[in-house]
N, C-alpha and C positions, 0 to 999 in steps of 0.2 A: 826377794831381798828388797827392803824398803829404800827408796831413794832419798837422797839428802835434799835440803832445801836448795842448794845450788843447782843440782840436776833438774829439779822441777822448775826453778826460775829460768833456767836456760831453755827447757822445753816450752815454757810459755813464751819466750821471746821468740823462738822459732815459729810457733804456732801463729803469733801475731804477724810476723813477716809474711807468712804464707797467706793470712787473711787479707793483708793489704794487697797482695798480688791477684787473689781471686776476685776481689772486689774491683780492682783496676780492669781486669779482663772482662768482668761483667758489664762494666761501663762501655768499654770498646765494643764489645759484641752488640750492646743495645743501639750504639750509634750506627754501627755497620748494618744492622737489621733495619733501622729506619730508612737507610738509602735503598737496601735491596727490596724492601716493600714498594717504595717509590718506582723502582724499575720494573717490578711486576705489573703494577696498575698501568703504567704507561705502555706496556707490551700488549696487554690483553686486547684493546680496540684493534691494533694492527693485526694481531693474530686472527681475531675473528673476521676482519675484513678479508684477509688472505683465504681463510677457510671458505667464506661466503663466494668469493669470486672464483675459486678453484671448482667448488660445486656447480656454479653457474656454467663455467666453461666446459666442464665434463658433460653436463646436461646438453648443451648445444653442440659439442663435438659428436656426441652419440657413440662413436666407435672408440670407447676408452682403451681397448687393447692396442690401438694404433700408437699409443704413447708407450715407449719401452719400459719406463719406470712404473707404469700402471699395469704392466702385464704380470698376472699371478702365475707362479710356477705351477706345474701340473702336479708335483708331489713335493711335500716338505720334507726333505731329507737332511738338511743341515740348518741349524738356528744360530743366529748371532745374538749374544746377549751383552748389552751395554750397561754397566753399573756406574752410576753417577753419585760420587760422594765428594769428600773433602780431601785436602792436602794435609790437614792437621787434625790432632786428636783434642782431647779434653772438652768433648762434646757430648758426653754420655753415651747413648747406644746409637747415635746418629749413624756412624759408619758401620757398625757391626749389623745393624738391621738391614742395610742394603746387601751386605755380603751374605746374611743368613737367607734372606729372601730369594737372591739370585742363585745361590748354590741349590737352594730347594728346587727352583724352577729347572735349573740344568739337570738335576736328577730326574725330574719328571719327563723331560725330553729324552734323556737316555733310556729311561725305562720303556718309553714309546718306540725305541729304535732309531732315534734321531741322533746326528752328531751335533755337539755343541761347541760353538767357537766364542771365546770370552773377550771382551773389551772393557777397559776401565778408564774411567774419568775421575782422576783424584789419586794422590800419592798413597793415602792410607788404605784405600780398597785395593790398589794394585799390589801393595805389599802384603796385604791380607791373603790375596789369591796366590801370591808367589809362595807365601809361607805354607799354604796348604797344597803345594806343589801342583797348582792348577796353572797350565800354560796360558799365557796371554797372547792373543793375535796382535794386539797394539794397546798402548796406554797413552793417555793425555794428561799431563800434570802441570802445576804451576800457575793456575789461573782460577782456582776455585774461590778464592776470597772475593774477587770482582771479575767474573767472566765477561768476555766480549763477543760481540756478533762473529768476529773472525774466528775465535775459538770454536764457536757452534758450527760454523761454515767448514772448518777443517774436519771435525768429527763426521758432519753430515756427508761430506764429499767421500771420506773413506767407507762409510757404511753403504752409500748409494753405489760406490764402484764395485764392491764386492757383491751386491745384489744384482746389479746390471750384468756383471761378468759370471753369473751363475755359481759363484762360490758358496752363497748362502741362499735359502729359499724364504727365510723370514728373519726379521730383525725386531727384537723386543728390547725395551728401555726400562730400567728400574731406577727410581729417584724418589727422594723424600718430598712428598707434596706438602706445601705450607698452607696451613689453616690459621694458626695463631702462634703466639710465643710458646705457649705450653702444648700445642697440638700440631704434630707433624706425623704423617702416616706414609708408609711405602706405597708407592704407585708402580704398577706394572702395565705398561702400554705397548701395544704392537705398532711399531713404526712403519715397517715394510712387510708385506705389500699394503699399499695405501687402501685397498678396498676393505681390509680388516681394520684399518685404522680409522674407518668411517670418514674419511676426507670427502668423498662424493656422496655422502649419505644426506638424504634431504633432511633439513631441520624445520622446526615448527615455525609456522608464519606468525607474525604479529598481527593481532585484530586491531583495527582502528577503533578510536573512541565511539565513533557512531554505530559500531557493530556491524557495518557493511562489509561485505567480502573483499579483501584486498586485491588489487590488480597487479599482476606481475608484469614487469617490463622486460622483454627479451632484448638483451644488448647485442650489438653488432660488433664483430671482432675483425680486426685487420692486422695481418693478412687472413687469418682464419682461426677458429676456436681451438683447433688442435695445436696450432703453433703456439697460441697463448697458454694453452694448458701445459704444454712442455715446459714452459718457463715457470708457471705458477706452482706446479708441484714441486720443483726443485726449491723455491722459496718456502713452501709449506714445510718440507722436511727440515730445512734449516731453522725455521721458526720454531718447529716442534722441539728440536735439540736445544735451541736457545731458552725456550721456556723451561725446559727440565733444568737446564744449568741455573737459571734464575731461581727457580723455585727451591732447588737443592742449596744454594747459597742462603737464601733467606732462612730455610730450615736449620741449616748449620749454625748461623748466628743465633737463632732462637734457642736451639739446643745447647749451645755453649753458654749463653747467657743464663738459662735456667740451671745448668750444672754448676756454674761458677757461683751462682746466688746459693744453691744448696751447700756447696763447699765452703762458702763464707759463714753460712748459718751454723754448719757443723763445726767450723773452726771457733766459732764464738762460744758454742756449748762446751767444747773441748777446753777452752781458756778458762771458763767458769769452773769445770772439774778440777783442772790442774791448780787453779787458784785455791779452791777448797782443800786440796790435798796438800798444798804448801802451808796454808794456814793450820791445818791439823798437825803437820809435822813440826811447825813452829811451836804450837801449843804443847805438843808432847815433849819437846826439847826443853821448853821453858819449865814445864812440870817436873822433868827429871832433874833439871838444875836445883829447883826448890827442894825437892826430896833430898838431894845430895847435901845442901846446906843444912837442912833440918836434921838429917842423920849426923852431919858433922857436929853440929851444935850439941845434939844430944850425947855424942861421944866425949865431947869435951866437959859436959855437965856431970 
C-alpha cells in the first residue's frame, strides 16, 4: 500500500532525529576513546616494569613453588573463565564476540573433561550468559565506561582466592584487545597459574648501540627475594586485570564510535531515499490533479 506524503514526511523527521542522536553518540564515544587511549599508554610502562621486576625476583628466589600463588596444580580439573565486556550495547559485535569466544572455549574444556566456572565483567555479557542459562559464579558491573584500579583489584582478589583455595586450577581471561578505532580483536589469556601466563619467562635483552654484550645487574632484596616476589605477583595479577579492563573500555568506545558513524551514514542514505519517495508521491499527486482538471475541462467542452 503506497504511503501518503504525510506518512513519508513523518518518517523523514523521525530518521533525522535518530541521525542527530547517533552523531552525538559517535562524538561522545570519540572523546571517551581519546581518554581511554591515554590511560592505556600511561599504564604500559608500569606494567612492563612490574613484569620485569617479577621475573628478576623469581630468578633470584630460585624456588618459585615456595610462593603459593606460583604453585601450579598437579591436574587441571576446573577452569575459571572471566569475560570482560561492557555494561551497554550499541557497539556492534563488541559484546557478542566475547560471549561467542568464551562459550566456545568453555565447550572445549568441557569436551576435555574439565569443569568450567564462569565470571563476567560487564552487564551485557552477564545478561547474555544468563539468557543462555549459563550459571555465573560472580559478576562485576557498573564501571566499564571508566574502570578504576580498585575495580581490577576486586576482580583479581576474587580470582586469586578461588585459585589459592583450590576451587579452580586455571584462570583464563577474554577481552577485546585495542589496536585502533576500527580494529579490535578478542584476546584469550591465561592469568593463573602464572607459569603459563609467562610472568617469569625470560624476555629478550636489549643490545646497546656499541654492540657490546649487556651486563646484567643482580639486585639485592630485603628481607629476601621470595618475600618481594610474593608481593610482586599480586601486583602483576591486578595489573593484568586492569590492563584488560582498560583495553576493553577503549575497544568498546572505538566499536561504538564506528557503529554510530555507520548508523548515521545509513540514516543519511535513508533520508535521501525517503525524500525521493516523497517527491515522487508529490509528483504523482500533482499529475493526477492535472489529469482530473483536463478530464473535467474536456467534459464541459
